[in-house]
N, C-alpha and C positions, 0 to 999 in steps of 0.2 A: 504493500500500500504506500502511496506517495506521502511525503511529509514536507512541511514548510520549514525551510532553513534560510532565514533572511541574513545570516552572517552579521548580526548586529550585537555589539557589546552594550547592553542596556545599563545606562547610568541613572536614569530617572523614570518614574512612573507619574504621569500627569493626569489627574482625574478632573475632568471638566464638568461641572454641575454637581452640586451636593444636595439635591432634592431627594425625591422618593427612591430612585435607583442609585444615584450617586453616593448618598450617605451609606447605603448598604454595600455598595462596591468598595468604598473606602474602608469599611469595617473588615471585609473579606481580604482585601489587599493587605491591610495592616496585619492581619493574622498570618498571611502567607509570608510576609517579610519577617515577622517576628519568629516564625518557625525556622526560616532560613538562617537567621542570626544565631539561633540556638545551635544549629548544625554547623556554625562557623563557615557559612557559604557567603560569597559576594552578594551584597544586597544593594539595590538601587535606592536613591532617595525618593520620597513621596511628596508630591506637591498637589495641593487642592486649589482649584480655581473656580470662583463663582461670585458674582456681584451681589447676590440676594441676601436679605436679612431674614431671620426667623420670625414667622408670624404664627398666630394662634392656630390657623388651619393646618399648619405643618406638624403640630404636636402629635406624637405617637407614630404616625406613618413614616415620618422622616427622622426618627431617632432623636427628636427634640422633646424637651419637657416644657410644662407651663412656665417655669421660671425663665427658660431661654427666650420664650416668646415675649414675656414681660420686659426683658432687657432689650429686645430688638437687636441682638448682636448678629454679625455676619455668620451665615451657615458654616462656611469653611473654618472659621475660628472655633466654633463650638465643636465641630466634628474633629478637627485637628487636635485641639487640646484634650478632648476626651480620650482619643486613641493614644496620644502621647503619655497621658497619665496612666492609662490602663495597661499599656504594653511596653512602656519605656522607649518609645520610638522618637524620632526627630522629624516629624511631619511638619512641613511649612505650608503656608497658604497665601493666596493672592486674592484680594477682594476687588476683582475687575472682570469684565468680560474677556474671554480668551482671544488673543491675537497671535496668529501663527508666526509673525516676525518677532514680536516682543517676547513671547513666552515659549517659543519653540527652540529646539536645539539645532544649531546650524549644521551639525554633522549627522543628525538623525539618530543619535544614540539614546532614544527614548521610546517609551510606550505611552501613547496618548489614549485615554479611555473617554469616549464621548457619552455623556449621560444628559444630553440637552434635549429640548423639545421644540426647537424652532429652526427654520431653514437658514437664517443668517448665521447662527452659531455653527451649524453643520458645514456651511460653506467655508468658514474660517478653519475648522477642523480638517476639512478635506485637503487643505493646502499644507497642513503641518507635516514636517519631515518625520521620518521614523515609522513605527508601526502604529496603526490606528485600530482600536477595538471599538466599534460602534454598537451601542445598545439603544434600541427603540421599542416602545411598547404601546399597546392600545388597551381596550377594556380588559380582556382576559387572555392576552397573548402578546407575542413580540418576537424580535429577532436580534441576534448578536452576530456581527460580521467582523472578521479579522483580515486586515490587508495592509499593504505598504506602498502601493502605487496608485496615483490618480490617472495614470497614463494608459488609455485603452490600447493604443497601438503597441506600447511596450509589453503589455499583458498578452496581446495576441501573439507576439513573437515568442513568448515563453509559455504557451499553453500546454506544452508537453513536458515542461520541466527538463531536468537532466539527471539521468541515472536515479530516477525516483525522488529527486529533490527539487523543490520549487523555491527559488530565491525571491519570487514576486507573487503577490496575490492582490487582487483588486480591492480597493477601499470600498466602503459601503456606498459611496456616491456613484461608483461605477455599477455596482450591483443593483442599486435602487436609486436612479437619478432623480426621481420625484422628491426624494428627501432634501435635495438642494434647491428645490423650487418653492415659491410661495404657495400657500394653500389656495385652492380655488375659492373665489368669493361666493358667499351664500346669497340667496335672493334678498334676505333681510339681514342687515348687519347684526352680528351677534357679539356680545362682549367676550373677551378672551377668558376661557375657563381653564384654570390650572388643574394639574393632575390631582392635587390635594382636594380641590373643590369637587372634582368628579367622584372621588372616593366618598366624600361626605354625602353626595347626591345618590350614591349607590350605582354610579355609572362606570366605575372602575374597580376591579377586584383589589382588595386591600393587600393581597399577598403577591401580586404580579411583580412588584419591584424586588422582592426577596428572590423569586425565581430567576429574574433577569440577572441579578447580582451573582447568584451561584453559577450561572452559565459563564458569565464574564470571568469569574474566578477560575473556571475550568480551562480557560484559555491562558490566563495570566500565569498560573502555577507552572505548567510545563514550559512555558516560554522562558520564565526566569531560571528554571532548573535545566534548561537546554535539553528537554525531553521532547519526543516527537509530538508534533501537532498535525493531525491527519485530516482535519475538516476546516472549511473556511467560512461556514455559516451554520447557525443553529436556530431553529424555529421552535418557540415555546407555545404550548397550548394548555391553559389551565382547565379548559372545558373537558379536554380528553386526558388531562394529567400526563402530557407527553412532551418529549423533546426530540426533534428530528434534525440530524446534522448531515450536511452534504460533504462527501469525501472530496479531497483535492484531486481533480483529474480533468482532462479535457472535456469529457462528456458532461460534467456538471458545470464547469466554468463557461464553456463556449456559448450555451444558450443565452446567458445573461448578457454577454458582450455582443452577440449578434442581434439580440432584441433591441439593445440600446443603440446600436449602430443604425438600425432601421428607423 
């Protein structure tokens, strides 16, 4: 079976978005790094990026407490400090929207994890150097995609890999280009509804973010330990309590690239 080998020495993990999925991802990544430290393995630094502050609607679902909401502190500060105290880590944070030039590594020695819910943020993340793990969810399902190139032509030239190894995989914007486009306008303008508000209204499963974060962790852990990664996309369904992953091969990759070319 083919494997993803990007030949990248990972110096940092940048988690963008510390809401429902992002806060859970930070918790899981923190545990992975802590476990690696105990085993005396090389561990990357962890950076959290999100401009949002904690609000009352975030309590519970996003690992925040009523006291956090009352203080109105940045989400990244709360999550970072909590994990640092619990696990003795050295997580840092940036209270700003992600910018691929300002916050990216020029040599691409990073893993960027996208836990955002708007196309403008995804467009910035699509341009980030390094490996991108994109997590996107809806009411009771979602997908996680791992990739390191936004260049469709480059990907087509490497569709067969080499000796069972793939140096390149398409980023989520190549697999699902609609993620980089504005949402279609509705007949009647609707106010923006956050994921937290959807949960309160019963229109999003309260556990979907936990599932998403676990799947992200299943990509991060082998990546950091230089173990085989054999799939490039995973689809989560809470309705069927299932996870379906696509193996890395021409037959699975080419339909996405051909469809997007058309």
